[in-house]
C-alpha positions, 0 to 999 in steps of 0.5 A: 781050188786048192783053197776051196779042198783045203776049206772043205777038208778042215770042215768035213764039206764037199763042194760041187764044182762047173768047171771046164777046166779038164787039166785043173779038175783033173788036179784038184777033183776026187770025182769027175762027172760029165755031162753031155745033152743034160745027161750023165755019159761019165762019172769016175775019177779022174784017172778014169777019165779018157780021151774018147769020154772026153770027145763023148762029153766036148765032141770033136778035139785033139784030146791026146795033145790036150793030155800030154800038153796037161803034163807039161811044167806048165801046169805044174803049180809053181808053190806046192801044198806044203809052201802054201800059206796054212789056213789057220782058222781067223784066216779060213773065216776071213775067206769063206764069206768071201769065197760064199760071194762069188771070190775074194775080190 
């Protein structure tokens, strides 16, 4: 997800990602769109996504407990963006084709 954000920033692109990992979406997305039965039921910033919204999207779960678990140290990436390998044009050009094919394998 960090790589996708960096590529989009570097190339001034947008990315649309279908993801059901709420913690990951909150961490990396600028905007979240939630669907239920093909209808948009939430469209906003990650900070606006509430337990009530998540219940509407996914159904009954204890979202307050999950939100607390998401804020635990286990959910924090092990490296900051500053420590991550910077994307150079050469690295970016070698990764982009693999990402387009479904990932760097």
